[in-house]
KEGU-618636 format. One line per 8 residues: number of its first residue (from 1); their letters; for each residue x, y, z of C-alpha. Coordinates in nm, 2 decimals. Each point is the difference from the previous one (the first is absolute). Layout:
% KEGU-618636
NUM) A) X:Y:Z ~ ...
***
This chain:
% KEGU-618636
1) XXXXXXXX) 15.29:7.90:8.74 ~ 0.04:0.26:0.30 ~ 0.06:0.28:-0.25 ~ -0.32:-0.07:-0.12 ~ -0.16:-0.03:0.34 ~ 0.17:0.36:0.10 ~ -0.15:0.15:-0.30 ~ -0.33:-0.12:0.05
9) XXXXXXXX) 0.00:0.11:0.36 ~ 0.14:0.35:-0.12 ~ -0.29:0.02:-0.27 ~ -0.23:-0.11:0.28 ~ 0.12:0.26:0.24 ~ -0.03:0.33:-0.25 ~ -0.37:-0.11:-0.12 ~ -0.10:-0.02:0.37
17) XXXXXXXX) 0.20:0.32:0.08 ~ -0.19:0.18:-0.35 ~ -0.34:-0.16:0.14 ~ 0.01:0.16:0.34 ~ 0.09:0.35:-0.15 ~ -0.29:0.26:-0.04 ~ -0.11:0.21:-0.29 ~ -0.01:0.33:-0.01
25) XXXXXXXX) -0.36:0.01:-0.01 ~ -0.03:-0.31:0.30 ~ 0.25:0.24:0.23 ~ -0.23:0.31:-0.06 ~ -0.28:-0.21:0.03 ~ 0.11:-0.11:0.34 ~ 0.10:0.37:0.12 ~ -0.34:0.16:-0.11
33) XXXXXXXX) -0.18:-0.28:0.16 ~ 0.17:0.06:0.35 ~ -0.03:0.38:0.02 ~ -0.28:0.13:0.17 ~ -0.20:0.28:-0.09 ~ 0.21:0.29:0.06 ~ 0.31:-0.14:-0.08 ~ -0.16:-0.12:-0.38
41) XXXXXXXX) -0.16:0.37:-0.03 ~ 0.37:0.15:0.05 ~ 0.18:-0.29:-0.26 ~ -0.30:0.12:-0.19 ~ 0.08:0.37:-0.01 ~ 0.37:-0.08:-0.08 ~ -0.11:-0.15:-0.30 ~ -0.23:0.27:-0.13
49) XXXXXXXX) 0.27:0.21:0.00 ~ 0.24:-0.21:-0.16 ~ -0.18:-0.21:-0.28 ~ -0.16:0.20:-0.25 ~ -0.22:-0.31:-0.12 ~ -0.25:0.01:0.38 ~ -0.26:0.28:0.04 ~ -0.22:-0.01:0.31
57) XXXXXXXX) -0.37:-0.08:-0.09 ~ -0.36:0.02:0.23 ~ -0.13:-0.36:0.04 ~ -0.30:-0.10:0.15 ~ -0.03:-0.23:0.33 ~ -0.02:-0.40:-0.08 ~ -0.20:-0.18:0.25 ~ 0.01:-0.41:0.03
65) XXXXXXXX) -0.28:-0.15:0.15 ~ 0.04:-0.25:0.28 ~ -0.27:-0.25:-0.10 ~ 0.17:-0.28:0.15 ~ -0.06:-0.19:0.36 ~ 0.22:-0.04:0.29 ~ 0.24:-0.31:-0.10 ~ -0.02:-0.29:0.17
73) XXXXXXXX) 0.29:-0.19:-0.09 ~ 0.37:0.02:-0.22 ~ -0.11:-0.32:-0.26 ~ -0.21:0.02:-0.30 ~ -0.17:0.35:0.11 ~ 0.37:0.11:0.04 ~ 0.08:-0.11:-0.36 ~ -0.31:0.20:-0.15
81) XXXXXXXX) 0.06:0.34:0.21 ~ 0.34:0.00:-0.16 ~ -0.22:0.11:-0.31 ~ -0.20:0.24:0.15 ~ 0.17:0.28:-0.15 ~ 0.06:-0.12:-0.39 ~ 0.28:-0.05:-0.21 ~ 0.32:0.22:0.15
89) XXXXXXXX) 0.17:0.00:-0.29 ~ 0.34:-0.11:-0.18 ~ 0.20:0.25:0.23 ~ -0.15:-0.10:0.32 ~ 0.05:-0.36:-0.10 ~ 0.36:0.12:-0.07 ~ 0.03:0.17:0.34 ~ -0.11:-0.26:0.22
97) XXXXXXXX) 0.21:-0.31:-0.18 ~ 0.31:0.17:0.03 ~ -0.03:0.23:0.32 ~ 0.24:-0.07:0.25 ~ -0.10:-0.18:0.31 ~ 0.28:0.08:0.20 ~ -0.16:0.22:0.25 ~ 0.23:0.12:0.30
105) XXXXXXXX) 0.05:-0.22:0.26 ~ 0.13:0.13:0.30 ~ 0.14:-0.25:0.26 ~ -0.19:0.01:0.33 ~ 0.13:0.19:0.30 ~ -0.16:-0.10:0.33 ~ 0.13:-0.03:0.34 ~ -0.16:-0.06:0.30
113) XXXXXXXX) 0.07:0.18:0.35 ~ -0.18:-0.08:0.33 ~ -0.24:-0.22:0.14 ~ -0.27:0.09:-0.29 ~ 0.26:-0.01:-0.29 ~ 0.04:0.37:-0.10 ~ 0.04:-0.06:-0.40 ~ 0.17:0.31:-0.17
121) XXXXXXXX) -0.19:-0.01:-0.32 ~ 0.06:0.28:-0.28 ~ -0.28:-0.19:-0.21 ~ -0.34:0.08:0.12 ~ -0.18:-0.27:-0.21 ~ -0.18:-0.24:0.19 ~ 0.09:-0.37:0.02 ~ -0.17:-0.29:-0.13
129) XXXXXXXX) -0.14:-0.29:0.15 ~ -0.17:-0.31:-0.14 ~ -0.14:-0.03:-0.26 ~ 0.28:0.22:-0.18 ~ 0.35:-0.04:0.03 ~ 0.11:0.21:0.22 ~ 0.38:0.09:-0.14 ~ -0.14:0.01:-0.34
137) XXXXXXXX) -0.23:0.20:0.01 ~ 0.17:0.27:0.26 ~ 0.29:0.03:-0.27 ~ -0.26:0.06:-0.28 ~ -0.12:0.29:0.23 ~ 0.34:0.14:0.04 ~ -0.01:0.06:-0.36 ~ -0.20:0.34:0.07
145) XXXXXXXX) 0.22:0.12:0.25 ~ 0.27:0.27:-0.07 ~ 0.14:0.28:0.21 ~ 0.11:0.33:-0.10 ~ 0.17:0.29:0.18 ~ -0.18:0.35:0.08 ~ 0.25:0.22:-0.24 ~ -0.07:0.27:0.27
153) XXXXXXXX) 0.12:-0.16:0.33 ~ 0.37:0.06:-0.16 ~ -0.06:0.31:-0.12 ~ -0.16:0.13:0.32 ~ 0.31:-0.16:0.20 ~ 0.29:0.18:-0.23 ~ -0.23:0.35:0.09 ~ 0.01:-0.06:0.34
161) XXXXXXXX) 0.36:-0.08:0.00 ~ 0.11:0.28:-0.28 ~ -0.16:0.26:0.25 ~ 0.10:-0.11:0.32 ~ 0.34:-0.16:-0.01 ~ 0.29:0.22:0.04 ~ 0.36:-0.05:-0.06 ~ 0.25:0.02:-0.31
169) XXXXXXXX) -0.09:-0.14:-0.35 ~ 0.15:-0.34:0.08 ~ -0.20:-0.08:0.32 ~ -0.32:0.13:-0.16 ~ 0.07:-0.22:-0.28 ~ 0.03:-0.30:0.25 ~ -0.32:0.11:0.16 ~ -0.17:-0.06:-0.34
177) XXXXXXXX) 0.17:-0.32:-0.10 ~ -0.14:-0.12:0.36 ~ -0.33:0.11:-0.10 ~ 0.00:-0.26:-0.28 ~ 0.06:-0.27:0.24 ~ -0.30:0.11:0.17 ~ -0.31:-0.26:-0.06 ~ -0.34:0.10:0.01
185) XXXXXXXX) -0.08:-0.12:0.36 ~ 0.23:0.30:0.10 ~ 0.32:-0.27:0.10 ~ 0.33:0.04:-0.16 ~ 0.10:-0.31:-0.15 ~ 0.35:-0.15:0.00 ~ 0.33:-0.09:0.23 ~ 0.24:0.30:0.08
193) XXXXXXXX) 0.25:-0.20:-0.23 ~ -0.26:-0.01:-0.31 ~ -0.13:0.37:0.05 ~ 0.38:0.11:0.08 ~ 0.11:-0.20:-0.35 ~ -0.33:0.17:-0.22 ~ 0.09:0.34:0.15 ~ 0.36:0.04:0.03
201) XXXXXXXX) 0.00:0.10:0.37 ~ 0.19:-0.12:0.29 ~ -0.19:-0.13:0.31 ~ 0.05:0.33:0.19 ~ -0.16:0.19:-0.30 ~ -0.24:-0.26:-0.03 ~ -0.12:0.02:0.35 ~ -0.03:0.37:-0.07
209) XXXXXXXX) -0.22:-0.03:-0.27 ~ -0.23:-0.23:0.13 ~ -0.04:0.20:0.30 ~ -0.12:0.33:-0.22 ~ -0.23:-0.28:-0.18 ~ -0.14:-0.09:0.30 ~ -0.04:0.41:0.11 ~ -0.23:0.04:-0.32
217) XXXXXXXX) -0.39:-0.03:0.03 ~ -0.20:-0.20:0.13 ~ 0.14:-0.15:0.26 ~ 0.16:-0.31:-0.01 ~ 0.11:0.00:-0.32 ~ 0.30:-0.15:-0.14 ~ 0.02:-0.23:0.28 ~ 0.18:-0.35:-0.04
225) XXXXXXXX) -0.24:-0.20:0.23 ~ -0.35:0.03:0.16 ~ 0.14:0.07:0.34 ~ 0.21:0.28:-0.16 ~ -0.30:0.14:-0.18 ~ -0.24:0.00:0.32 ~ 0.29:0.12:0.25 ~ 0.08:0.31:-0.27
233) XXXXXXXX) -0.35:0.13:0.04 ~ 0.00:-0.04:0.36 ~ 0.34:0.20:0.02 ~ -0.20:0.29:-0.19 ~ -0.22:0.01:0.25 ~ 0.26:0.01:0.27 ~ -0.10:-0.34:0.15 ~ 0.37:-0.16:0.06
241) XXXXXXXX) -0.10:-0.05:0.37 ~ -0.33:-0.12:-0.06 ~ -0.19:-0.35:0.08 ~ -0.04:0.00:-0.41 ~ 0.38:0.04:-0.04 ~ 0.08:-0.31:0.23 ~ -0.29:-0.19:-0.20 ~ 0.10:0.11:-0.34
249) XXXXXXXX) 0.37:-0.10:0.11 ~ 0.00:-0.35:0.21 ~ -0.36:-0.12:-0.03 ~ -0.08:0.04:-0.35 ~ -0.08:-0.36:-0.06 ~ -0.20:-0.05:0.31 ~ -0.26:0.31:-0.11 ~ 0.03:-0.18:-0.29
257) XXXXXXXX) -0.16:-0.28:0.12 ~ -0.21:0.16:0.24 ~ 0.20:-0.12:0.30 ~ -0.11:0.32:0.24 ~ 0.08:-0.17:0.35 ~ 0.29:-0.12:-0.08 ~ 0.13:0.36:-0.09 ~ -0.15:0.13:0.30
265) XXXXXXXX) 0.19:-0.22:0.20 ~ 0.31:0.05:-0.17 ~ -0.03:0.39:0.05 ~ -0.12:0.00:0.36 ~ -0.35:0.18:-0.12 ~ -0.36:-0.04:-0.01 ~ -0.21:-0.16:-0.28 ~ -0.18:0.26:-0.01
273) XXXXXXXX) 0.34:0.23:-0.12 ~ 0.10:-0.26:-0.21 ~ -0.34:-0.02:-0.16 ~ -0.03:0.37:-0.05 ~ 0.41:0.00:-0.17 ~ -0.15:-0.24:-0.25 ~ -0.28:0.19:-0.11 ~ 0.25:0.28:-0.09
281) XXXXXXXX) 0.27:-0.23:-0.17 ~ -0.30:-0.12:-0.23 ~ -0.06:0.37:-0.08 ~ 0.36:0.00:-0.17 ~ 0.04:-0.04:-0.39 ~ 0.18:-0.31:-0.06 ~ 0.01:0.09:-0.36 ~ 0.10:0.36:0.02
289) XXXXXXXX) 0.04:0.00:-0.39 ~ -0.39:0.00:-0.02 ~ -0.01:0.34:0.03 ~ 0.20:0.09:-0.27 ~ -0.25:-0.16:-0.28 ~ -0.19:0.22:-0.23 ~ -0.38:-0.04:0.11 ~ -0.16:-0.07:-0.36
297) XXXXXXXX) -0.31:-0.13:-0.04 ~ 0.01:-0.27:-0.28 ~ -0.30:0.09:-0.29 ~ -0.17:-0.30:-0.06 ~ -0.20:-0.06:-0.35 ~ -0.20:-0.29:-0.02 ~ 0.04:-0.22:-0.33 ~ -0.35:-0.15:0.02
305) XXXXXXXX) -0.33:0.05:0.15 ~ -0.24:-0.25:0.14 ~ -0.32:0.13:0.02 ~ -0.37:-0.14:0.06 ~ -0.29:0.13:-0.15 ~ -0.34:0.00:0.15 ~ -0.13:-0.29:-0.14 ~ 0.35:-0.17:0.21
313) XXXXXXXX) 0.19:-0.12:-0.35 ~ 0.37:0.09:0.07 ~ 0.19:0.14:-0.27 ~ 0.37:0.05:-0.07 ~ 0.07:0.38:-0.12 ~ 0.37:0.07:-0.12 ~ 0.13:0.34:0.09 ~ 0.11:0.15:-0.31
321) XXXXXXXX) 0.03:0.34:0.13 ~ 0.35:-0.15:0.23 ~ 0.21:0.08:-0.33 ~ -0.02:0.15:-0.33 ~ -0.17:-0.22:-0.30 ~ 0.25:-0.02:-0.27 ~ -0.03:-0.05:-0.39 ~ 0.19:0.04:-0.33
329) XXXXXXXX) 0.08:0.35:-0.13 ~ -0.19:-0.03:-0.37 ~ 0.17:0.27:-0.12 ~ 0.31:-0.16:0.01 ~ -0.13:-0.37:-0.08 ~ -0.11:0.21:-0.33 ~ 0.35:0.16:-0.07 ~ 0.09:-0.38:0.09
337) XXXXXXXX) -0.19:-0.06:-0.29 ~ 0.16:0.22:-0.27 ~ 0.18:-0.16:-0.26 ~ 0.22:0.28:-0.05 ~ 0.10:0.04:0.36 ~ 0.40:-0.02:0.06 ~ 0.15:-0.32:0.13 ~ 0.15:0.19:0.33
345) XXXXXXXX) -0.34:0.14:0.10 ~ -0.17:-0.30:-0.08 ~ 0.22:-0.23:0.23 ~ -0.05:0.23:0.25 ~ -0.35:0.00:0.05 ~ 0.01:-0.38:-0.10 ~ 0.19:-0.01:0.31 ~ -0.21:0.17:0.21
353) XXXXXXXX) -0.31:-0.14:-0.11 ~ 0.11:-0.36:0.12 ~ 0.09:0.15:0.34 ~ -0.31:0.18:0.00 ~ -0.22:-0.28:-0.09 ~ 0.18:-0.26:0.24 ~ -0.10:0.25:0.26 ~ -0.33:0.03:-0.06
361) XXXXXXXX) -0.06:-0.36:-0.03 ~ 0.19:-0.07:0.35 ~ -0.21:0.25:0.17 ~ -0.31:-0.18:-0.17 ~ 0.12:-0.33:0.15 ~ 0.08:0.16:0.33 ~ -0.38:0.13:0.02 ~ -0.14:-0.34:-0.12
369) XXXXXXXX) 0.19:-0.18:0.25 ~ -0.08:0.19:0.30 ~ -0.36:-0.02:-0.11 ~ -0.01:-0.38:-0.04 ~ 0.18:-0.02:0.35 ~ -0.27:0.20:0.16 ~ -0.27:-0.20:-0.15 ~ 0.17:-0.29:0.17
377) XXXXXXXX) 0.01:0.19:0.34 ~ -0.37:0.05:-0.04 ~ -0.09:-0.32:-0.01 ~ 0.22:-0.15:0.23 ~ 0.00:0.29:0.27 ~ -0.37:-0.03:-0.05 ~ -0.12:0.04:0.37 ~ 0.22:0.31:0.06
385) XXXXXXXX) -0.17:0.21:-0.26 ~ -0.30:-0.09:0.12 ~ 0.06:0.10:0.43 ~ 0.31:0.19:-0.06 ~ 0.15:-0.16:0.31 ~ 0.34:-0.10:-0.03 ~ -0.04:-0.36:0.20 ~ -0.17:-0.09:-0.28
393) XXXXXXXX) 0.27:0.00:-0.26 ~ 0.04:-0.35:-0.10 ~ 0.34:-0.19:-0.01 ~ 0.19:0.12:-0.33 ~ 0.34:-0.03:-0.13 ~ 0.11:0.10:-0.34 ~ 0.06:-0.38:-0.16 ~ -0.38:-0.04:0.01
401) XXXXXXXX) -0.05:0.33:-0.15 ~ 0.26:-0.07:-0.29 ~ -0.12:-0.33:-0.06 ~ -0.37:0.13:-0.09 ~ 0.12:0.26:-0.18 ~ 0.28:-0.25:-0.18 ~ 0.25:0.24:0.02 ~ 0.35:-0.02:0.22
409) XXXXXXXX) 0.01:0.07:0.38 ~ 0.27:0.28:-0.04 ~ -0.28:0.16:-0.27 ~ -0.26:0.03:0.28 ~ 0.29:0.11:0.23 ~ 0.10:0.31:-0.25 ~ -0.38:0.07:-0.08 ~ -0.08:0.04:0.35
417) XXXXXXXX) 0.30:0.22:0.10 ~ -0.13:0.33:0.13 ~ -0.32:-0.03:-0.14 ~ -0.33:0.09:0.18 ~ -0.40:-0.06:-0.06 ~ -0.26:0.23:0.12 ~ -0.26:-0.20:0.20 ~ -0.35:0.12:0.17
425) XXXXXXXX) 0.20:-0.07:0.28 ~ 0.30:0.22:-0.06 ~ 0.33:-0.01:-0.22 ~ 0.16:-0.31:0.08 ~ 0.37:-0.16:-0.16 ~ -0.02:-0.30:-0.21 ~ 0.26:-0.15:0.21 ~ -0.23:0.05:0.32
433) XXXXXXXX) -0.24:-0.28:-0.22 ~ 0.26:-0.25:0.05 ~ 0.03:-0.16:0.34 ~ 0.12:-0.34:0.15 ~ -0.21:-0.22:0.19 ~ -0.10:-0.29:0.21 ~ -0.24:-0.30:-0.03 ~ -0.18:-0.07:0.35
441) XXXXXXXX) -0.04:-0.37:0.08 ~ -0.34:0.03:-0.10 ~ 0.12:0.07:-0.38 ~ -0.08:0.39:0.03 ~ 0.21:0.22:-0.16 ~ 0.11:0.30:0.19 ~ 0.21:0.30:-0.09 ~ 0.30:0.13:0.20
449) XXXXXXXX) -0.13:0.31:0.07 ~ -0.25:-0.19:0.18 ~ 0.21:-0.19:0.22 ~ 0.22:0.34:0.04 ~ -0.33:0.15:0.15 ~ -0.10:-0.32:0.23 ~ 0.38:0.05:0.13 ~ -0.04:0.38:0.10
457) XXXXXXXX) -0.33:-0.09:0.16 ~ 0.18:-0.27:0.20 ~ 0.25:0.22:0.12 ~ -0.26:0.29:0.01 ~ -0.22:-0.23:0.27 ~ 0.34:-0.10:0.19 ~ 0.09:0.09:0.39 ~ 0.24:0.23:0.01
465) XXXXXXXX) 0.15:-0.13:0.26 ~ 0.07:-0.35:-0.12 ~ -0.05:0.08:-0.40 ~ 0.03:-0.30:-0.27 ~ 0.29:-0.10:-0.13 ~ 0.04:-0.08:-0.44 ~ -0.02:-0.37:0.11 ~ -0.32:0.02:0.19
473) XXXXXXXX) -0.18:0.23:-0.24 ~ 0.12:-0.32:-0.28 ~ -0.17:-0.28:0.26 ~ -0.26:0.19:0.00 ~ -0.07:0.05:-0.36 ~ 0.08:-0.35:-0.07 ~ -0.27:-0.09:0.25 ~ -0.25:0.22:-0.25
481) XXXXXXXX) 0.09:-0.17:-0.28 ~ 0.28:0.17:-0.12 ~ 0.37:-0.11:0.00 ~ 0.24:0.26:0.03 ~ 0.32:0.01:0.09 ~ 0.17:0.17:0.25 ~ 0.25:0.22:-0.19 ~ -0.31:0.07:-0.22
489) XXXXXXXX) -0.18:0.12:0.32 ~ 0.34:0.21:0.06 ~ 0.00:0.13:-0.36 ~ -0.35:0.13:-0.01 ~ 0.05:0.13:0.32 ~ 0.28:0.23:-0.08 ~ -0.17:0.11:-0.33 ~ -0.30:0.15:0.19
497) XXXXXXXX) 0.28:0.19:0.25 ~ -0.12:-0.25:0.32 ~ 0.32:-0.01:0.26 ~ 0.09:-0.38:0.10 ~ -0.20:-0.08:0.31 ~ 0.31:0.06:0.24 ~ -0.02:0.37:-0.10 ~ -0.38:0.02:0.04
505) XXXX) -0.01:-0.13:0.34 ~ -0.12:0.26:0.25 ~ 0.22:0.01:0.36 ~ -0.12:0.08:0.33
***
């Protein structure tokens, strides 16, 4: 009996594993769906060169007339809207039914500091409050976030190293290895022990190499800490005997918390001298590596045009000029139909025909999916399209759109990643239409953007000698009908680059 149960369990596991495996067609569909217009064009160019069955053709623009009113709810009307774009075909059904739901779910790394609870949050997505679940919504939003290192950063640093640092080849090689340990902010990562192990250098050789790296441009590069970074910059200006040097060396924590009177008392100087020094210190670059990044202006190609005619009717037009339109080569199709074609050539053409057909189908499904999402966004965010005011955006999450279209949330995530929409109010990313929100005590739904703007208004009207704390802002918002936690206020303030109340306080 135990043996039978074991065999059954093994069989079930095998079936489950097979059910989760995606076919080549499905994987390609998901890959194409996630590509932006420029990435897709690069992929098309590659396939045109490698697949003889593909040719580039001209295709007229397709306009989708939106005749749907702005939906009022997510019930029966939503189910009706799922059919707004007709049958998506068997490929879409397979793609959706077998899509992987396991989107990346990075752990939240938030730490609080000081009276106002400064938050170190690398993911700049807004926190959700009622009526949506904050944690779940934010995890879904994290799916979009990605981090890519500037390829020009290391090249410029190595170029500076090779052209500046003198010494024998062993020492120059050590310095090149140390450059690899410098992060994009310009800081040298790793302990002495770790760096010695990585480079094969002795402690004495390592310290000599670090000093050489720190002599490079820009000033502050290769520092091990913020204090060292600022001191290196002051040293380049021969400021070792200045008040600035003393403050950075011994009172950096007080400076970060704007405790200028305390610094003045400790140094035995006037408050005005400390204020002048503080202004100079704040002109130093805490991230010297930023000066080594290549300045490039990204090219944005909208996938969709949302336009309004003279009669006030909205229409959605897919941008058919964003990438090449593909078709099957008729000459090779006729060759494949010849009865006397040799087997090797036939197999070669059939293989490329399958790849070409799958690729074209994947592009068609990408366009269909993006178009359907655009239709829903136009319907749900109708007020914004009328006014162009960001504060008129309604709270909207991925699941709400996914439910209306009968698609998986991960599919929506892939579909809007890196996609842009042309509107009468400028080009906007698809992601910008998604926002967390709040429901007031009166039942009014307000987007997080509007709450953030209200926080900025409160801070803008404060007494500079007695600035409002995050808790006071939270209490004021509560009186206005919105329950916003102090830590959420702190997060919004940080996202907008606003210092804490202690840092904003003006002394004297």
